[in-house]
All heavy atoms as an XYZ file, in Angstrom:
651
protein
N    -155.623    103.099      6.669
C    -154.850    103.426      5.495
C    -154.699    104.944      5.393
O    -155.470    105.678      5.962
C    -155.528    102.926      4.228
C    -155.840    101.454      4.161
S    -154.461    100.399      4.529
C    -155.276     99.232      5.567
N    -153.766    105.335      4.635
C    -153.504    106.757      4.484
C    -154.361    107.276      3.338
O    -154.199    106.873      2.201
C    -152.014    107.002      4.181
C    -151.182    106.395      5.294
C    -151.732    108.471      4.032
C    -149.735    106.354      4.998
N    -155.277    108.149      3.652
C    -156.232    108.623      2.666
C    -155.602    109.251      1.441
O    -155.994    108.961      0.328
N    -154.607    110.102      1.619
C    -154.052    110.804      0.469
C    -153.197    109.904     -0.418
O    -152.847    110.282     -1.518
C    -153.258    112.039      0.892
C    -152.063    111.695      1.759
O    -152.008    110.653      2.388
N    -151.112    112.601      1.799
N    -152.890    108.695      0.030
C    -152.130    107.763     -0.810
C    -153.063    106.854     -1.608
O    -152.622    106.160     -2.495
C    -151.206    106.886      0.042
C    -150.191    107.671      0.801
N    -149.348    108.574      0.192
C    -149.882    107.695      2.106
C    -148.567    109.107      1.106
N    -148.880    108.600      2.271
N    -154.326    106.885     -1.289
C    -155.283    105.962     -1.880
C    -155.479    106.221     -3.368
O    -155.543    105.288     -4.154
C    -156.615    106.077     -1.149
C    -157.677    105.158     -1.693
C    -158.931    105.240     -0.904
N    -158.644    104.725      0.424
C    -159.337    105.017      1.496
N    -160.355    105.821      1.418
N    -159.015    104.515      2.675
N    -155.589    107.471     -3.762
C    -155.979    107.787     -5.129
C    -154.805    108.192     -6.009
O    -154.997    108.583     -7.143
C    -157.025    108.894     -5.110
C    -158.281    108.458     -4.358
C    -159.303    109.571     -4.246
O    -159.142    110.601     -4.922
O    -160.254    109.392     -3.488
N    -153.613    108.082     -5.512
C    -152.443    108.502     -6.264
C    -152.028    107.395     -7.225
O    -151.945    106.242     -6.840
C    -151.272    108.825     -5.302
C    -150.016    109.157     -6.070
C    -151.659    109.972     -4.392
N    -151.800    107.757     -8.479
C    -151.249    106.787     -9.425
C    -149.791    106.579     -9.040
O    -149.004    107.518     -9.019
C    -151.357    107.325    -10.849
N    -149.452    105.361     -8.693
C    -148.133    105.107     -8.139
C    -147.160    104.538     -9.162
O    -147.543    103.749    -10.017
C    -148.236    104.123     -6.979
C    -148.957    104.655     -5.806
S    -148.785    103.489     -4.449
C    -149.650    104.367     -3.193
N    -145.921    104.934     -9.014
C    -144.824    104.317     -9.736
C    -144.273    103.251     -8.802
O    -143.404    103.520     -7.978
C    -143.768    105.356    -10.092
C    -142.610    104.745    -10.850
O    -142.409    103.529    -10.837
N    -141.844    105.583    -11.510
N    -144.840    102.060     -8.906
C    -144.504    101.003     -7.957
C    -143.015    100.674     -7.953
O    -142.448    100.403     -6.906
C    -145.319     99.743     -8.246
C    -146.806     99.932     -8.045
C    -147.706     99.666     -9.074
C    -147.321    100.358     -6.832
C    -149.065     99.822     -8.889
C    -148.678    100.530     -6.637
C    -149.544    100.252     -7.671
O    -150.889    100.418     -7.483
N    -142.390    100.690     -9.099
C    -140.957    100.367     -9.156
C    -140.119    101.392     -8.394
O    -139.208    101.039     -7.657
C    -140.478    100.275    -10.601
C    -140.972     99.057    -11.315
C    -140.254     98.860    -12.643
N    -140.892     97.838    -13.430
C    -140.797     96.535    -13.191
N    -140.093     96.106    -12.191
N    -141.411     95.660    -13.967
N    -140.425    102.667     -8.557
C    -139.682    103.719     -7.857
C    -139.895    103.610     -6.351
O    -138.953    103.783     -5.570
C    -140.101    105.096     -8.358
N    -141.118    103.304     -5.951
C    -141.399    103.171     -4.528
C    -140.667    101.966     -3.951
O    -140.049    102.056     -2.888
C    -142.917    103.087     -4.284
C    -143.573    104.409     -4.679
C    -143.215    102.736     -2.830
C    -145.068    104.362     -4.766
N    -140.717    100.839     -4.658
C    -140.012     99.638     -4.186
C    -138.517     99.908     -4.063
O    -137.895     99.541     -3.059
C    -140.275     98.471     -5.140
N    -137.960    100.581     -5.057
C    -136.530    100.905     -5.018
C    -136.209    101.809     -3.828
O    -135.217    101.597     -3.123
C    -136.117    101.579     -6.323
C    -134.651    101.879     -6.423
C    -134.298    102.501     -7.764
C    -132.838    102.854     -7.819
N    -132.475    103.486     -9.092
N    -137.043    102.791     -3.584
C    -136.823    103.693     -2.454
C    -136.961    102.983     -1.117
O    -136.180    103.222     -0.198
N    -137.932    102.096     -1.019
C    -138.133    101.376      0.230
C    -136.966    100.456      0.555
O    -136.668    100.213      1.723
C    -139.435    100.570      0.187
C    -140.722    101.372      0.349
C    -141.939    100.477      0.145
C    -140.781    102.051      1.707
N    -136.301     99.932     -0.458
C    -135.169     99.034     -0.211
C    -134.019     99.727      0.510
O    -133.134     99.051      1.036
C    -134.673     98.416     -1.516
C    -135.517     97.260     -2.021
C    -135.030     96.809     -3.392
C    -135.500     96.109     -1.037
N    -134.045    101.044      0.562
C    -133.020    101.792      1.291
C    -133.330    101.845      2.786
O    -132.524    102.346      3.573
C    -132.917    103.227      0.748
C    -132.671    103.305     -0.740
C    -131.406    102.594     -1.155
O    -130.360    102.772     -0.554
N    -131.507    101.762     -2.182
N    -134.509    101.349      3.162
C    -134.984    101.452      4.538
C    -134.840    100.127      5.277
O    -134.684     99.072      4.674
C    -136.459    101.879      4.549
C    -136.726    103.208      3.868
C    -136.022    104.372      4.538
O    -135.856    104.343      5.774
O    -135.649    105.322      3.827
N    -134.946    100.193      6.599
C    -134.922     99.003      7.451
C    -136.176     98.169      7.159
O    -137.241     98.726      6.872
C    -134.911     99.437      8.921
C    -134.752     98.306      9.866
N    -135.813     97.530     10.265
C    -133.666     97.810     10.482
C    -135.392     96.600     11.097
N    -134.077     96.756     11.246
N    -136.080     96.845      7.213
C    -137.253     96.005      6.935
C    -138.491     96.351      7.762
O    -139.614     96.287      7.254
C    -136.761     94.586      7.242
C    -135.295     94.650      6.974
C    -134.873     96.034      7.419
N    -138.321     96.747      9.013
C    -139.492     97.114      9.820
C    -140.158     98.366      9.260
O    -141.384     98.457      9.228
C    -139.104     97.332     11.286
C    -140.298     97.567     12.190
C    -141.232     96.367     12.267
O    -140.796     95.232     12.169
N    -142.509     96.623     12.427
N    -139.363     99.314      8.795
C    -139.916    100.529      8.185
C    -140.664    100.177      6.910
O    -141.751    100.696      6.651
C    -138.800    101.542      7.895
O    -138.146    101.864      9.126
C    -139.331    102.804      7.250
N    -140.092     99.288      6.108
C    -140.754     98.853      4.874
C    -142.092     98.204      5.213
O    -143.114     98.497      4.587
C    -139.867     97.868      4.085
C    -138.552     98.524      3.668
C    -140.619     97.345      2.854
C    -137.537     97.545      3.089
N    -142.095     97.326      6.204
C    -143.319     96.627      6.588
C    -144.403     97.607      7.034
O    -145.558     97.488      6.620
C    -143.020     95.614      7.690
N    -144.032     98.558      7.854
C    -145.020     99.537      8.329
C    -145.515    100.385      7.162
O    -146.714    100.652      7.043
C    -144.438    100.412      9.456
C    -145.403    101.530      9.837
C    -144.104     99.558     10.672
N    -144.620    100.784      6.286
C    -145.018    101.580      5.122
C    -146.015    100.804      4.264
O    -147.041    101.344      3.846
C    -143.789    101.976      4.306
N    -145.729     99.544      4.007
C    -146.643     98.727      3.211
C    -147.988     98.565      3.912
O    -149.036     98.602      3.264
C    -146.028     97.359      2.920
C    -144.824     97.355      1.978
C    -144.234     95.949      1.871
C    -145.191     97.897      0.601
N    -147.963     98.411      5.213
C    -149.200     98.248      5.974
C    -150.053     99.510      5.940
O    -151.276     99.441      6.114
C    -148.876     97.870      7.417
N    -149.444    100.659      5.718
C    -150.169    101.929      5.682
C    -150.825    102.189      4.330
O    -151.632    103.091      4.189
C    -149.222    103.087      6.013
C    -148.550    102.983      7.363
C    -149.426    103.370      8.504
N    -149.725    104.796      8.403
C    -150.797    105.357      8.925
N    -151.672    104.627      9.569
N    -151.010    106.643      8.811
N    -150.469    101.400      3.329
C    -151.041    101.558      1.992
C    -152.275    100.684      1.839
O    -152.532     99.786      2.651
C    -150.015    101.181      0.929
C    -148.783    102.061      0.842
C    -147.766    101.449     -0.107
C    -149.164    103.470      0.386
N    -153.021    100.924      0.778
C    -154.133    100.040      0.432
C    -153.547     98.665      0.097
O    -152.433     98.574     -0.442
C    -154.892    100.585     -0.777
C    -155.629    101.879     -0.493
C    -156.733    101.701      0.535
O    -157.427    100.671      0.500
O    -156.886    102.596      1.390
N    -154.263     97.586      0.403
C    -153.738     96.237      0.155
C    -153.284     95.999     -1.288
O    -152.258     95.356     -1.521
C    -154.907     95.321      0.519
C    -155.712     96.110      1.488
C    -155.570     97.550      1.066
N    -154.030     96.526     -2.251
C    -153.659     96.330     -3.654
C    -152.321     97.011     -3.970
O    -151.488     96.461     -4.686
C    -154.748     96.870     -4.591
C    -156.071     96.166     -4.459
C    -156.899     96.648     -3.268
O    -156.621     97.744     -2.703
O    -157.820     95.922     -2.878
N    -152.136     98.202     -3.443
C    -150.897     98.944     -3.660
C    -149.734     98.224     -2.987
O    -148.674     98.041     -3.594
C    -151.015    100.359     -3.104
C    -152.063    101.195     -3.789
C    -152.378    102.474     -3.047
O    -152.202    102.567     -1.828
N    -152.843    103.472     -3.776
N    -149.933     97.816     -1.748
C    -148.880     97.117     -1.010
C    -148.501     95.827     -1.721
O    -147.320     95.488     -1.818
C    -149.343     96.835      0.416
N    -149.482     95.119     -2.224
C    -149.213     93.871     -2.935
C    -148.393     94.080     -4.199
O    -147.477     93.304     -4.490
N    -148.721     95.127     -4.935
C    -147.960     95.422     -6.160
C    -146.505     95.758     -5.830
O    -145.586     95.333     -6.528
C    -148.610     96.574     -6.932
C    -149.935     96.220     -7.568
C    -149.821     95.098     -8.592
O    -148.835     95.069     -9.354
O    -150.733     94.256     -8.630
N    -146.297     96.522     -4.775
C    -144.938     96.893     -4.375
C    -144.200     95.685     -3.828
O    -143.041     95.439     -4.175
C    -144.976     98.040     -3.345
C    -145.533     99.307     -4.008
C    -143.585     98.296     -2.761
C    -145.899    100.406     -3.042
N    -144.868     94.891     -2.996
C    -144.243     93.704     -2.413
C    -143.746     92.752     -3.495
O    -142.658     92.191     -3.387
C    -145.234     92.996     -1.480
C    -144.700     91.820     -0.687
C    -143.592     92.262      0.267
C    -145.816     91.149      0.089
N    -144.517     92.599     -4.576
C    -144.112     91.712     -5.672
C    -142.815     92.165     -6.333
O    -142.094     91.356     -6.908
C    -145.202     91.626     -6.738
C    -146.429     90.863     -6.293
C    -147.396     90.599     -7.438
C    -147.935     91.854     -8.059
N    -149.010     91.616     -9.038
N    -142.521     93.446     -6.259
C    -141.323     93.991     -6.905
C    -140.082     93.913     -6.020
O    -138.976     94.157     -6.496
C    -141.571     95.444     -7.309
C    -142.634     95.635     -8.389
C    -142.965     97.106     -8.550
C    -142.182     95.027     -9.702
N    -140.267     93.608     -4.753
C    -139.129     93.501     -3.830
C    -138.481     92.125     -3.971
O    -139.139     91.170     -4.390
C    -139.607     93.742     -2.397
C    -140.177     95.137     -2.133
C    -140.784     95.213     -0.739
C    -139.118     96.206     -2.317
N    -137.212     92.013     -3.626
C    -136.524     90.717     -3.742
C    -137.234     89.628     -2.936
O    -137.751     89.884     -1.840
C    -135.134     90.991     -3.162
C    -134.957     92.468     -3.249
C    -136.329     93.063     -3.122
N    -137.253     88.435     -3.488
C    -137.964     87.337     -2.837
C    -137.416     87.034     -1.448
O    -138.170     86.630     -0.569
C    -137.923     86.070     -3.700
O    -136.569     85.754     -4.006
C    -138.714     86.258     -4.980
N    -136.121     87.250     -1.244
C    -135.540     86.926      0.057
C    -136.086     87.793      1.189
O    -136.002     87.422      2.348
C    -134.005     87.009      0.034
C    -133.455     88.404     -0.061
C    -133.233     89.160      1.075
C    -133.147     88.954     -1.298
C    -132.725     90.450      0.989
C    -132.637     90.231     -1.396
C    -132.424     90.979     -0.250
N    -136.680     88.927      0.867
C    -137.203     89.807      1.913
C    -138.727     89.744      2.021
O    -139.294     90.139      3.023
C    -136.732     91.264      1.683
C    -136.920     92.097      2.934
C    -137.434     91.899      0.514
C    -136.320     93.477      2.856
N    -139.389     89.212      1.012
C    -140.849     89.223      0.993
C    -141.470     88.511      2.193
O    -142.365     89.049      2.847
C    -141.375     88.609     -0.309
C    -141.116     89.475     -1.505
C    -141.570     88.818     -2.799
O    -142.076     87.705     -2.814
N    -141.367     89.519     -3.904
N    -141.014     87.303      2.494
C    -141.588     86.551      3.617
C    -141.352     87.274      4.941
O    -142.243     87.326      5.797
C    -141.014     85.138      3.665
N    -140.162     87.837      5.100
C    -139.853     88.583      6.320
C    -140.798     89.771      6.464
O    -141.304     90.040      7.553
C    -138.398     89.050      6.299
C    -138.031     89.872      7.524
O    -138.333     89.434      8.659
O    -137.441     90.956      7.355
N    -141.048     90.473      5.364
C    -141.928     91.639      5.424
C    -143.355     91.243      5.777
O    -144.003     91.917      6.586
C    -141.897     92.396      4.093
C    -140.587     93.099      3.774
C    -140.634     93.694      2.381
C    -140.260     94.159      4.804
N    -143.834     90.159      5.187
C    -145.191     89.713      5.498
C    -145.299     89.362      6.975
O    -146.258     89.731      7.648
C    -145.595     88.524      4.598
C    -146.904     87.914      5.061
C    -145.702     88.983      3.151
N    -144.298     88.675      7.499
C    -144.281     88.343      8.926
C    -144.299     89.604      9.774
O    -145.037     89.705     10.762
C    -143.047     87.491      9.271
O    -143.082     86.297      8.496
C    -143.004     87.153     10.739
N    -143.493     90.585      9.401
C    -143.449     91.840     10.154
C    -144.777     92.591     10.077
O    -145.226     93.185     11.064
C    -142.318     92.726      9.646
C    -140.939     92.209     10.014
C    -139.859     93.053      9.326
N    -138.535     92.541      9.556
C    -137.736     92.935     10.536
N    -138.129     93.852     11.391
N    -136.529     92.412     10.657
N    -145.424     92.571      8.916
C    -146.714     93.250      8.762
C    -147.750     92.615      9.689
O    -148.505     93.310     10.367
C    -147.183     93.209      7.291
C    -146.301     94.123      6.434
C    -148.654     93.617      7.184
C    -146.507     93.970      4.939
N    -147.755     91.290      9.731
C    -148.708     90.581     10.586
C    -148.476     90.910     12.054
O    -149.415     90.976     12.844
C    -148.610     89.059     10.339
C    -149.397     88.270     11.369
C    -149.074     88.722      8.933
N    -147.233     91.149     12.432
C    -146.892     91.374     13.833
C    -146.948     92.838     14.260
O    -146.693     93.148     15.420
C    -145.494     90.819     14.118
C    -145.413     89.332     13.958
C    -144.005     88.801     14.105
O    -143.040     89.554     14.083
N    -143.888     87.492     14.234
N    -147.316     93.728     13.366
C    -147.351     95.156     13.710
C    -148.435     95.405     14.750
O    -149.588     95.075     14.556
C    -147.604     96.028     12.460
C    -146.398     95.972     11.533
C    -147.916     97.471     12.862
C    -146.616     96.673     10.212
N    -148.029     95.967     15.839
C    -148.967     96.378     16.885
C    -149.156     97.879     16.768
O    -148.834     98.481     15.751
C    -148.410     96.016     18.268
C    -148.407     94.519     18.499
O    -149.480     93.954     18.764
O    -147.326     93.923     18.397
N    -149.610     98.473     17.805
C    -149.761     99.921     17.788
C    -148.384    100.570     17.856
O    -147.527    100.173     18.633
C    -150.603    100.364     18.966
C    -152.029     99.908     18.835
C    -152.910    100.542     19.884
O    -152.520    101.492     20.543
N    -154.104    100.027     20.020
N    -148.210    101.550     17.019
C    -146.953    102.287     16.965
C    -147.149    103.684     17.535
O    -148.236    104.243     17.436
C    -146.478    102.403     15.518
C    -146.132    101.108     14.814
C    -145.917    101.373     13.333
C    -144.894    100.502     15.424
N    -146.095    104.256     18.084
C    -146.184    105.653     18.519
C    -146.542    106.564     17.338
O    -146.100    106.332     16.206
C    -144.781    105.963     19.039
C    -144.167    104.631     19.331
C    -144.789    103.674     18.354
N    -147.321    107.565     17.600
C    -147.770    108.490     16.550
C    -146.595    109.108     15.808
O    -146.659    109.328     14.597
C    -148.654    109.570     17.145
N    -145.499    109.378     16.517
C    -144.344    110.000     15.861
C    -143.698    109.056     14.841
O    -143.219    109.494     13.804
C    -143.316    110.457     16.894
C    -142.791    109.322     17.758
C    -142.125    109.792     19.033
O    -142.505    110.846     19.556
O    -141.217    109.086     19.490
N    -143.704    107.767     15.122
C    -143.151    106.790     14.178
C    -144.022    106.725     12.927
O    -143.525    106.734     11.801
C    -143.018    105.402     14.833
C    -142.636    104.339     13.811
C    -142.015    105.441     15.966
N    -145.328    106.683     13.134
C    -146.252    106.659     12.005
C    -146.098    107.928     11.166
O    -146.086    107.876      9.932
C    -147.705    106.481     12.493
C    -148.684    106.611     11.335
C    -147.866    105.131     13.185
N    -145.937    109.062     11.802
C    -145.762    110.326     11.074
C    -144.491    110.303     10.238
O    -144.484    110.775      9.094
C    -145.741    111.497     12.052
N    -143.418    109.751     10.779
C    -142.163    109.652     10.025
C    -142.328    108.741      8.810
O    -141.830    109.051      7.725
C    -141.044    109.124     10.916
C    -140.539    110.122     11.929
C    -139.421    109.546     12.785
O    -138.629    108.737     12.276
O    -139.339    109.920     13.968
N    -143.024    107.643      8.983
C    -143.223    106.714      7.869
C    -144.163    107.315      6.840
O    -143.962    107.155      5.637
C    -143.700    105.347      8.392
C    -142.563    104.699      9.202
C    -144.136    104.434      7.249
C    -142.934    103.470      9.963
N    -145.178    108.045      7.283
C    -146.055    108.747      6.345
C    -145.262    109.764      5.521
O    -145.478    109.894      4.314
C    -147.188    109.453      7.084
C    -148.267    108.493      7.550
O    -148.267    107.319      7.132
O    -149.127    108.931      8.351
N    -144.331    110.457      6.158
C    -143.493    111.419      5.436
C    -142.636    110.708      4.401
O    -142.452    111.193      3.280
C    -142.623    112.203      6.415
N    -142.100    109.535      4.762
C    -141.315    108.736      3.816
C    -142.181    108.334      2.627
O    -141.756    108.459      1.475
C    -140.756    107.491      4.510
C    -140.139    106.427      3.589
C    -138.876    106.962      2.933
C    -139.859    105.158      4.371
N    -143.398    107.872      2.884
C    -144.306    107.494      1.792
C    -144.603    108.682      0.898
O    -144.599    108.553     -0.328
C    -145.594    106.916      2.346
C    -145.538    105.487      2.850
C    -146.840    105.111      3.534
C    -145.234    104.526      1.726
N    -144.869    109.826      1.495
C    -145.107    111.029      0.696
C    -143.929    111.325     -0.220
O    -144.088    111.647     -1.393
C    -145.395    112.233      1.589
C    -146.769    112.185      2.223
O    -147.653    111.497      1.681
O    -146.952    112.845      3.268
N    -142.729    111.214      0.323
C    -141.509    111.460     -0.456
C    -141.396    110.456     -1.593
O    -141.105    110.824     -2.733
C    -140.292    111.373      0.449
C    -138.988    111.598     -0.261
C    -137.792    111.428      0.689
O    -137.942    111.083      1.859
N    -136.618    111.653      0.176
N    -141.627    109.194     -1.325
C    -141.525    108.163     -2.360
C    -142.602    108.326     -3.419
O    -142.359    108.067     -4.600
C    -141.590    106.764     -1.730
C    -140.399    106.383     -0.869
C    -140.665    105.063     -0.174
C    -139.127    106.306     -1.711
N    -143.784    108.757     -3.014
C    -144.859    108.948     -3.986
C    -144.564    110.094     -4.938
O    -145.054    110.108     -6.066
C    -146.188    109.181     -3.272
C    -146.756    107.952     -2.575
C    -147.968    108.326     -1.742
C    -147.105    106.869     -3.579
N    -143.760    111.032     -4.521
C    -143.387    112.138     -5.398
C    -142.454    111.676     -6.512
O    -142.242    112.384     -7.487
C    -142.748    113.261     -4.602
C    -143.778    114.076     -3.861
C    -143.176    115.313     -3.216
N    -143.752    115.409     -1.885
C    -143.087    115.262     -0.746
N    -141.795    115.059     -0.756
N    -143.698    115.325      0.400
N    -141.892    110.471     -6.397
C    -140.995    109.933     -7.423
C    -141.738    109.457     -8.661
O    -141.127    109.185     -9.668
C    -140.191    108.749     -6.859
C    -139.254    109.060     -5.703
C    -138.653    107.760     -5.168
C    -138.157    110.013     -6.145
N    -143.038    109.372     -8.574
C    -143.830    108.813     -9.682
C    -143.709    109.578    -10.918
O    -143.307    110.371    -11.417
C    -145.292    108.662     -9.294
C    -145.931    109.959     -8.888
C    -147.334    109.701     -8.404
N    -147.821    110.882     -7.766
C    -148.562    111.811     -8.372
N    -148.910    111.652     -9.601
N    -148.971    112.862     -7.723
């Protein structure tokens, strides 16, 4: 998990809205990088038609290149600033 995202009070609605602008794989990786409680709160706010797909993608995440993880971490940082 991303340490600096752990203790941040999140605006889950703003994050969910921002994530919806991204590709489902990016959303899945972003959710997987958060604490489970945070990811669950955000997942509940996403449209039901995408929730099952995201869970499937999260389960299937293997090792990602460091540059991809860094890009997604930057996206999370940006979304967390919306709080």
